[in-house]
N, C-alpha and C positions, 0 to 999 in steps of 0.2 A: 531382726527380720524385716522391720519396717525400712531400715536403711538399705537393705538389699533390694527390696521392692522399688524404692525410690531410684536407686542406681540403675536397676533394670529398665524402669520406665524412661529414664534419661537417655538410655542407649536405644531402646526400641522405638520410641515415638519419632525421633528424627529419621531413623532408618525406614520406618513404614511410610512416613510422609515423603521421604526422598524417593522411594520406589514408586509410589503413586505418581508423583510429579514427573519422574523419568519416563514412565510408561506413557503418560499423557503427551509429553514432548515428542517422543519418537513416533507417536501416532498423530502428529500434527495438531495437537491440542495444547492450549495454554495451561501452564501450571496452576494448581489450586492453592498451594500452600507457600507461595513465594511472594515477595514484595518487590515491585519494580522500583529501582533507585536511580534511574537515569532521566535526563531531561527529555521531554516529549519530542523535541526536534533533533535529537542526536541520532546519528547513524549507528551508534554502538549502545545497545541496550543491555543493562545488567539487572539480574533478578537475584535476590538473596532468600535462602530458606534456612532451616535449622541445621546448619553444618554443611550445606551444599549450595551451589549457585548455578546460574544459567547466564551465558553470554551470547548475545545475538548481534550480528552485523546486518542491519536491515537495508532495504533498498529505498523505500519511500516513507515508511511509517512504522512505528511500533505496533500499529493495529493490523498490519498486513499478516496474511497466513504465514506460518513458520516456514513452509516449503519455498516461499519466495525469498527468504533470507540468503545472503551470500555465504554466511557461515554461522553455525550454531555450535557452541561448546557447553557441555554439562559436566558437573563433577563436584568435588569437595571444595571447600573454601580455598585450599592451598594447591589444588590441582584439578584441571579440567581436560576433557578429551573431546575431539571433534565428532559431531554426529553427521552422517551423510544421508541426504535425501535424494532419492532417484525417482523423480516424478516426471512423466512426459505428458505435458499438457499442450494440446493443439487446438486452437480456437477456430471458429468458423471463418474468420478473415484475418489476414496479416496486413497491418497498416504500416506504411513507410512514410516517415515525416522528414522534411528537409527544413532545417532551421534557417532563419534569415540572418545573414551576416550583417554586422553593425546595426542591429535592430534598434529602431527608434522608440520601442516599447509602446507604440500606439496600436490599439486593436483595430482590425480591419473587418468590415462587414463580410460575412460568408454566405449565409442564407437564412430564411425564416421558416420555422416549422411550428404549426399550431400556435400562432401568435407569439412565438418566442424567437427573438433575434439571436443569431449565433454568430460569434466573431472569432477570428483567428488572432493569435498573438505570437509574433516572432516566428511564424511559420510561412515558408514560401509555398509549400504544397503538402497535401495529405492524400496519399494514394493507397488504394486497396489492391493487393496483388500486383503492384507496380504499374498498373495500367488504367485505373479508373478512379476519379476523384471520390472522396469519401461521401460527400453529400449525394452524388449521383448514384453511388452504390446503394446507399440507404433508400433513396427514392425508388430505384429499380426493383429492390427486393422488399419493399414495404417494411423497412426497419425504422423504428422511431428512435430519435436520439436519446430520449429518456430511458428506453430499454437497453441501449448500449451502455449507458452510465451504470446500470445495475450490475454489470459485469466487472466494473472497476473497483478499486479499493478506496473506501471512504477514509479520508485522512484528517479532515479538519472541518470545524464549523465555527463561524464567528460567534462570539459571546452574545451578541445582540440578535443572532439568527439571520443576519443580512445575507450570508452566502454559505455554501458548502463546497468543499474541494474533494475531487476524486482523482485518483492516479492509476496509471498502468506502469509497471516497472520496466516493460520491454524485456528483451532477452536477458536472463539471469543465469547464475551458476547452475541452478537446478531446473530451469525451465527451458526446453529446447526452442519453443516458439511461443511468444506472447502475442497480445493484440498488436503491439508495435515493435519497431526495430530499436528505437532509442528511448522509449518511454513517452508518456503523454500525460498532460494534466488538463482536467476540465473543472472550471469554476462555474457553479450554478447559483444565480442570484435568487434571493427569496425575500423581496420587498414588495410593498403594495404597488402594483402597476409595472413591475419590472421583474420578469422571470428570465432575463437574458442569460446566455451561456457563453463562456470564453474557452477556446481550445488553444493550448500552448504546449511548449516543451515540458519535459519532466521537471525542470527547475522552476516553472512559473508559480508565482504566489499572487495574493491579492494586491492590486494596484489601486491607488486613490481614485482613478477615473472609472473603475468598474462599478457596476450596479447603481448608476446614478439615475 
């Protein structure tokens, strides 16, 4: 009798946990009973549960909401199937960025807001609705840059707390319109006497000359 109970528990527990995690994933929630086994910087994120697994192809970070992923697969260890997300998210503004060709990787002063200097990095222009510069749009509509950052995806923080990085994925498989056309990165300094911010392309990361 005891052996039957043990066998039954071995079958039921993974099944119950798998159903719970599956329902969470299809409702855009991260699984509870799975372990992420991929590197933080990888675009392919794998999660392992008791007899089941989750595979994600992310845009900018494993921390981004599931609906931003380019692809999600869920299933057993030996077989997975694709999950489809049909979300239509339209933000208040659409931002078009034009990257600098042959960028010298030196930040350029953009403007100052609340004693924070804001710089662009490898971007020739940042336009809202194709006709107005981002800083002018923010000024005209009383939008603070820090409020804009809150709508982006937090992806990284320096171990010493020196900076934080936020990203927008741009248009993705499941998002018809994002903040930007090609994605955007904002690095925010957090050191004594320096709260500067840097705006760059989707691929921008921390550079040695930042936050000095």
